[in-house]
C-alpha positions in Angstrom: -22.6 3.2 -37.1 -22.4 5.4 -34.8 -24.8 6.2 -31.9 -26.6 9.4 -31.7 -25.2 11.4 -28.5 -28.2 11.5 -26.5 -28.3 8.0 -26.8 -25.1 7.0 -26.0 -25.4 9.4 -22.6 -28.8 7.3 -22.0 -26.9 4.2 -22.4 -24.4 5.1 -20.1 -27.0 6.7 -17.2 -28.9 3.5 -17.0 -25.3 1.3 -17.1 -24.8 3.3 -14.0 -27.7 3.1 -12.6 -27.6 -1.0 -12.9 -24.4 -0.7 -10.8 -25.9 1.8 -8.4 -29.3 0.7 -7.4 -28.6 -1.5 -4.7 -25.3 0.1 -2.9 -23.0 -2.7 -2.3 -21.1 -2.8 1.3 -17.2 -2.5 0.8 -14.5 -4.1 2.6 -10.7 -2.9 1.7 -8.0 -4.9 3.7 -4.5 -2.7 3.4 -1.6 -5.2 3.8 1.8 -3.6 4.7 5.1 -4.7 3.1 3.6 -7.7 1.7 5.6 -8.8 -1.5 4.3 -9.9 -4.8 5.8 -13.3 -4.1 4.5 -13.4 -0.4 0.7 -15.4 -1.2 0.5 -18.9 -2.4 -2.5 -17.5 -5.1 0.6 -15.6 -6.5 3.0 -18.3 -6.7 4.8 -18.9 -3.0 5.9 -22.8 -2.4 7.0 -22.1 1.5 4.2 -20.7 3.5 0.6 -21.0 2.6 -2.3 -18.5 2.1 -5.5 -20.6 2.0 -8.1 -17.7 2.7 -6.7 -15.3 0.5 -6.3 -18.2 -2.1 -10.1 -18.7 -2.0 -10.7 -14.9 -2.0 -9.0 -15.3 -5.2 -11.1 -18.4 -6.5 -13.7 -16.4 -6.0 -13.2 -12.8 -7.4 -10.4 -11.6 -9.9 -6.7 -11.7 -9.2 -4.5 -8.7 -11.0 -0.9 -9.4 -12.2 -0.5 -5.8 -12.8 -1.7 -3.8 -10.0 0.9 -1.3 -8.3 0.6 1.2 -4.8 0.9 4.7 -5.4 4.2 4.7 -3.6 6.3 2.4 -3.0 6.4 3.4 0.4 3.8 3.2 3.1 2.9 7.0 3.8 2.6 8.0 0.2 1.1 5.0 -0.9 -1.7 5.6 1.6 -2.2 9.1 0.9 -2.2 7.9 -2.8 -4.9 5.4 -2.3 -6.9 7.6 0.3 -6.9 10.6 -2.1 -6.8 9.1 -5.9 -3.8 11.6 -6.1 0.0 10.6 -6.9 1.8 11.7 -3.7 4.1 13.3 -6.2 1.9 16.3 -6.3 2.3 16.9 -3.2 5.9 16.6 -2.9 5.5 13.4 -0.3 8.1 10.6 -1.1 8.6 8.6 2.8 7.3 7.7 5.7 6.1 10.5 8.3 7.1 10.6 11.5 5.5 9.6 14.4 5.2 13.4 15.5 4.1 14.7 12.1 0.3 16.4 11.2 -2.1 15.4 8.7 -1.0 15.1 5.8 -4.3 15.3 3.6 -6.3 18.2 3.3 -9.6 17.9 5.4 -11.4 19.2 2.0 -10.3 17.3 -0.6 -12.4 14.1 -1.2 -11.1 11.0 -0.2 -12.7 7.5 -0.4 -14.1 7.7 2.9 -15.8 11.0 2.9 -17.1 10.1 -1.1 -18.5 6.8 0.8 -20.1 8.8 4.0 -21.5 11.3 1.4 -23.4 8.3 -0.3 -24.7 7.4 3.0 -22.0 4.6 4.1 -21.1 4.1 7.6 -17.7 3.9 7.5 -14.8 2.5 9.8 -10.9 2.2 9.7 -9.3 -0.5 11.8 -5.5 -0.7 12.1 -2.3 1.4 11.1 -2.6 4.7 10.0 0.5 6.5 9.3 -0.8 9.7 7.7 -0.3 12.1 10.8 -2.5 13.6 13.0 -3.4 16.9 14.1 -2.3 20.3 12.3 0.9 21.0 13.6 2.7 18.3 15.7 0.4 16.1 17.5 -0.4 15.9 21.3 -0.8 13.0 22.3 -2.5 13.5 25.8 -5.3 15.9 24.1 -7.1 15.6 20.9 -5.7 14.6 18.1 -7.4 16.4 15.2 -8.2 16.3 12.4 -7.2 13.0 11.6 -9.7 10.3 10.3 -12.9 11.5 11.4 -12.3 14.5 9.4 -11.7 12.6 6.2 -14.8 10.8 6.5 -14.6 8.0 8.7 -17.0 7.7 11.8 -15.1 5.2 13.4 -11.5 5.3 13.6 -9.6 2.8 16.0 -6.1 1.8 15.4 -2.1 2.6 15.7 -0.9 6.4 15.0 1.7 5.0 12.5 4.2 2.1 11.9 4.6 -0.7 14.5 8.0 -0.2 14.6 8.3 3.2 16.3 7.0 5.0 19.3 4.3 6.1 20.7 3.3 2.6 20.6 -0.2 3.3 21.8 -4.0 2.7 20.8 -6.2 5.2 19.0 -9.9 5.3 19.3 -11.1 8.3 17.2 -9.8 11.4 18.7 -7.9 10.5 21.9 -5.2 7.8 22.6 -7.1 4.6 24.4 -6.0 4.8 28.5 -4.1 8.2 28.6 -4.2 9.2 32.2 -3.9 13.0 32.7 -1.8 12.3 35.6 0.5 9.7 33.9 1.1 12.1 30.4 2.9 10.2 27.6 6.4 12.1 27.2 9.2 11.9 24.8 12.5 11.1 26.3 11.4 8.2 28.2 12.3 4.6 28.5 9.1 3.0 27.9 9.4 0.3 24.5 7.4 -2.8 23.9 9.0 -6.2 24.2 10.0 -6.5 20.3 11.3 -3.0 19.4 13.4 -2.4 22.8 16.8 -1.3 21.8 16.1 -1.3 18.2 15.9 2.8 17.4 11.9 2.4 17.9 12.4 6.1 19.7 12.1 6.7 23.7 8.7 7.3 25.1 7.7 7.6 28.8 4.9 8.0 30.7 1.6 6.9 29.8 1.8 3.5 31.7 -2.3 2.2 31.1 -2.3 3.4 27.5 1.2 1.7 26.7 0.4 -1.5 28.7 -2.7 -2.1 26.1 -0.3 -1.9 23.5 0.4 -5.6 23.2 2.7 -6.4 20.0 2.1 -9.8 19.3 -2.1 -9.2 20.0 -2.1 -6.9 17.4 -3.3 -8.6 14.6 -6.1 -10.6 16.5 -7.2 -7.3 18.6 -8.0 -5.4 15.0 -9.7 -8.6 13.7 -12.2 -8.9 16.4 -12.6 -5.1 16.6 -13.5 -5.4 12.8 -15.7 -8.3 13.3 -17.4 -6.3 16.4 -17.9 -3.2 14.4 -19.5 -5.8 11.7 -21.9 -6.9 14.3 -22.9 -3.6 15.8 -23.8 -1.4 12.8 -26.6 0.3 11.7 -28.1 -2.8 9.2 -30.4 -0.3 7.3 -26.7 1.7 5.8 -24.0 0.2 3.5 -20.6 0.3 5.2 -17.2 0.9 4.4 -14.6 -1.0 6.4 -11.4 -0.6 5.6 -8.8 -3.1 7.7 -4.9 -1.4 7.5 -3.1 -4.3 8.9 0.7 -4.3 10.3 1.3 -7.4 8.8 3.6 -8.0 7.9 6.3 -5.0 8.4 8.5 -5.2 10.9 8.6 -6.3 13.9 7.3 -9.6 13.0 5.0 -10.6 16.0 2.1 -13.0 15.1 0.2 -14.4 17.8 1.5 -17.3 19.4 -1.0 -19.5 17.5 1.5 -19.1 14.3 4.4 -19.1 15.8 6.5 -21.9 13.8 3.5 -22.5 11.4 5.7 -21.7 8.0 9.1 -22.7 6.8 10.6 -19.5 6.7 10.6 -18.4 10.0 8.6 -14.9 11.7 8.2 -13.7 8.1 6.1 -16.5 6.9 4.2 -16.8 10.5 3.2 -13.2 10.2 1.9 -13.6 7.2 -0.2 -17.0 7.6 -1.7 -14.7 10.5 -2.5 -11.9 7.9 -4.0 -14.9 6.1 -6.3 -15.7 9.2 -7.2 -12.5 9.6 -8.6 -12.0 6.1 -10.3 -15.1 6.6 -11.9 -13.9 9.7 -13.4 -11.0 7.9 -14.4 -13.2 4.9 -16.3 -15.5 7.4 -18.1 -12.7 9.5 -19.5 -11.1 6.4 -20.9 -14.7 5.2 -22.2 -15.4 8.5 -24.1 -11.7 8.6 -25.4 -12.9 5.4 -23.9 -9.6 3.3 -21.2 -11.3 1.7 -23.1 -11.9 -1.7 -23.7 -7.9 -1.8 -20.2 -6.7 -0.4 -16.8 -5.6 -2.7 -14.0 -7.3 -1.0 -11.0 -6.0 -1.9 -7.1 -7.3 -0.7 -4.2 -5.6 -1.4 -0.5 -4.2 -0.1 0.7 -0.7 0.3 4.3 -1.5 -1.5 6.5 -4.3 -1.8 7.9 -6.9 0.1 11.3 -5.1 2.4 14.3 -7.4 3.0 14.8 -6.3 6.5 16.7 -9.0 8.3 13.8 -11.3 8.5 12.9 -10.9 4.7 16.4 -11.3 4.0 16.1 -15.1 6.6 12.7 -15.7 4.4 15.4 -15.1 1.1 17.9 -17.5 2.6 15.7 -20.2 3.1 14.2 -19.8 -0.3 11.5 -17.9 -0.3 11.2 -14.8 -2.9 9.7 -12.4 -1.3 8.7 -10.3 -4.7 8.6 -13.5 -6.6 10.4 -13.0 -9.7 10.7 -9.5 -9.6 13.7 -7.3 -9.5 13.5 -4.6 -6.3 12.3 -4.0 -3.0 10.2 -1.6 -1.1 11.3 2.3 -1.1 12.4 1.7 -5.3 11.3 2.4 -8.6 12.1 -1.2 -9.6 8.5 -3.6 -10.0 9.3 -5.2 -6.4 9.1 -1.7 -4.9 5.6 -1.4 -6.3 3.9 -4.1 -8.1 1.7 -6.0 -5.5 -0.8 -8.5 -5.1 -4.6 -7.2 -5.6 -7.9 -9.4 -5.3 -11.2 -8.0 -6.2 -14.4 -10.4 -4.9 -18.3 -9.0 -5.8 -20.3 -12.1 -6.6 -22.6 -11.8 -9.7 -20.4 -9.0 -11.0 -16.8 -9.9 -11.0 -16.4 -13.3 -12.7 -15.1 -15.7 -10.3 -11.4 -17.3 -10.6 -10.4 -15.0 -13.2 -6.9 -13.6 -13.6 -6.1 -9.8 -15.5 -3.2 -8.4 -16.5 -4.6 -5.3 -16.9 -2.8 -2.2 -15.3 -4.1 -0.7 -12.3 -3.1 1.4 -9.2 -4.6 2.1 -5.6 -5.0 5.7 -7.0 -8.0 4.3 -9.0 -9.7 3.3 -6.1 -11.7 6.8 -5.6 -13.2 7.0 -9.2 -14.3 2.7 -9.0 -15.9 3.5 -5.7 -17.8 6.5 -7.4 -18.9 4.9 -10.2 -20.0 2.1 -8.2 -22.1 4.2 -5.8 -23.4 6.7 -8.1 -21.3 9.8 -7.2 -19.9 12.6 -9.5 -16.1 13.5 -8.4 -15.5 17.3 -8.4 -11.9 16.7 -8.5 -11.3 12.8 -9.6 -7.1 13.9 -9.6 -5.0 11.1 -10.8 -7.8 8.2 -10.7 -9.5 6.2 -13.2 -12.9 4.4 -13.5 -11.8 0.9 -13.8 -15.3 -0.8 -13.0 -14.9 -2.4 -16.3 -11.7 -3.9 -15.7 -13.1 -5.1 -12.7 -16.0 -6.8 -14.2 -15.7 -6.8 -17.8 -13.4 -9.7 -19.6 -9.7 -10.2 -18.3 -8.6 -8.8 -21.5 -10.2 -5.2 -20.5 -8.0 -2.2 -19.9 -8.5 1.6 -18.9 -5.3 2.8 -17.7 -2.5 2.6 -20.3 0.1 5.4 -18.3 1.3 5.0 -14.9 3.6 7.5 -12.4 6.0 5.4 -10.6 7.0 7.1 -6.9 9.8 5.6 -5.3 11.3 7.2 -2.5 13.8 8.8 -4.1 12.4 12.0 -5.8 15.4 11.9 -8.4 13.9 8.1 -9.4 10.6 9.8 -10.5 9.7 7.0 -13.3 7.4 6.7 -15.9 5.0 3.8 -17.2 3.3 3.4 -20.7 2.2 0.6 -22.1 4.9 -2.0 -21.2 8.2 0.4 -21.5 8.9 1.7 -18.3 11.8 4.0 -18.2 13.4 5.7 -15.0 15.6 8.8 -15.3 18.8 7.6 -13.4 20.7 4.7 -12.2 19.4 2.7 -9.3 16.1 2.1 -7.9 16.1 5.1 -6.1 15.2 3.0 -2.7 17.6 1.7 0.4 21.0 1.8 -0.7 23.1 -0.6 2.3 25.1 -3.1 0.4 25.7 -4.7 3.4 24.0 -8.2 3.7 22.4 -8.3 7.3 21.7 -4.4 7.3 18.2 -3.6 7.9 17.9 -1.1 4.8 19.7 -3.6 2.3 18.8 -2.6 -1.6 19.9 -1.8 -4.8 22.4 -3.5 -6.8 23.6 -5.5 -3.7 20.2 -6.6 -2.8 19.4 -7.5 -6.5 22.6 -9.6 -6.3 21.7 -11.3 -2.6 17.9 -12.4 -4.5 19.7 -14.1 -7.2 19.0 -11.3 -9.8 20.7 -11.2 -12.9 20.9 -7.6 -14.3 22.6 -5.8 -17.1 24.2 -3.5 -15.2 25.3 -5.3 -11.9 28.4 -6.9 -11.9 28.9 -8.8 -8.5 26.4 -6.3 -6.4 27.7 -3.5 -7.6 27.0 -1.0 -10.5 28.7 -1.6 -13.8 31.3 1.1 -14.4 29.8 1.6 -18.0 26.5 1.3 -17.1 24.1 3.7 -19.0 22.8 7.0 -16.9 19.2 6.0 -17.0 16.9 2.9 -17.5 14.6 1.6 -19.8 12.9 -2.0 -19.8 10.2 -3.6 -22.1 7.8 -5.2 -19.6 6.6 -7.7 -22.4 9.4 -9.1 -22.8 11.6 -8.5 -19.4 9.3 -8.5 -16.7 12.3 -9.2 -14.4 14.0 -5.9 -16.0 17.1 -8.2 -16.6 17.9 -5.7 -19.4 18.6 -2.4 -19.7 17.5 -0.8 -23.3 17.9 2.3 -22.6 20.6 2.9 -25.3 18.8 0.7 -28.0 15.6 2.7 -28.1 16.8 6.5 -28.0 12.7 7.4 -29.8 11.0 5.3 -26.7 13.5 7.4 -24.0 12.6 10.5 -26.3 9.1 10.3 -25.6 8.9 8.6 -21.9 11.4 11.3 -20.8 8.8 14.3 -22.4 6.0 12.8 -20.3 8.2 12.5 -17.3 9.4 16.1 -17.5 5.8 16.7 -16.9 5.2 15.1 -14.2 8.0 16.6 -12.9 7.1 20.1 -13.1 3.6 19.3 -10.8 6.2 18.7 -8.0 5.9 21.6 -5.6 9.0 23.4 -4.7 10.0 23.2 -0.8 10.9 20.6 1.7 9.9 17.0 0.5 7.4 15.5 3.0 8.2 12.3 4.6 11.5 10.6 5.4 14.0 11.1 2.6 17.5 10.2 3.6 19.4 8.1 1.5 22.7 8.1 -0.9 22.0 7.9 -4.5 24.9 6.4 -6.1 26.2 6.5 -9.8 26.8 9.0 -12.5 23.2 9.5 -12.7 23.0 10.2 -8.9 23.3 13.0 -6.2 23.3 12.8 -2.7 19.9 14.0 -0.2 19.1 14.2 3.4 15.8 15.7 4.0 
């Protein structure tokens, strides 16, 4: 029998109150370029991640979790705002001179939690820009993280592979000297990026000398733990640790060098596992582990850079059995590890294949802390997915945002429709190239595909792609020609999404040739 509306509302309110009465702390570890196959709890054999494995045994591991984008900056935008990045025409990484990419009047996971009484802190890689126009590294970097709801920020401006190679604390570069300002066009490099296209920047000797690339992981971990120790113990907290592990250059601390069987790639992953373990232990020492939601995930899939290729040659599959890699629309570009622990709320040692996305963090956090969102954007409340039975599913449809605007794709149920050929990511066909991707990368990684012959697109391949992930998670068989009715249905959904992309120049780096009859050339 159907419940009366008033009783249903009362049940929802009481259920809501039960979760929000004692607000839990929230810790989010957001790894960089960590692939679906890079953790031993996700099947890796040649490297070991005991701390992250322990986290999985204490919480819930998701096998169908996805980043908001297959690319770093738009992925971070989606995670922060609960909004698909294509709605901002956001496709690639922002440059080191980019303005803040999130409007300061838009609700974010940090502003939501701050409004709800949380103290909030961000440590690590930002990569979402600073200022209204172009950041002046010698002046206040405003607006930035603090204008989006963080009480404290300490980290690096963008990726660890590009200048200015400094730390920023709140609104200022750490160690900046007015008598020795940072300037472009100089000769200052980190030891690992010298001569490797990282960009040149001069001046700011003290600030640059404080940035030691093989100490970044240790430094961020120690500062995160120090903040935990010094925080206001009367208030709940939100701590976001956004690591540079395992983005290139691979610079693990010396105590991790040589600890894996796959070189620097594995060693850097081992350092990431240590960082996660240190945070877990600190929470336990401070007696707050039992009332903390701990989330571990990655910003996108693994990348076949030089170290990634070396790891593959040694037998390690960075994205497991998935097709594709970072930047692309194939599963390996955006299906990522995600583990959530919440003692007493999330059943321990459980595995869920429910569809979930980083854009869902906003609505889920709002439900946990008892806040009402003015604009939930694309975010869905996944609290039941976290705490219910592993079969519980909230999301049925997902928009897939790769680097190529032409390859914006749609998932409904277990069907995935990609409107072009290829993955729309890196397109170099030369093994040993930093931007190896597409068909050549698939062959290099030993992936079989019906549209690929000897590392190239089959000349009679369909103009678009359709996959059924129920029986073909590896995306070996393009069934575009076999199911015109599914293509028609998903095309309508995708066209609706495509119409929401603002006109004008795309935000972020998009500089790729797209091959095949379904492709074109873009240069932004």
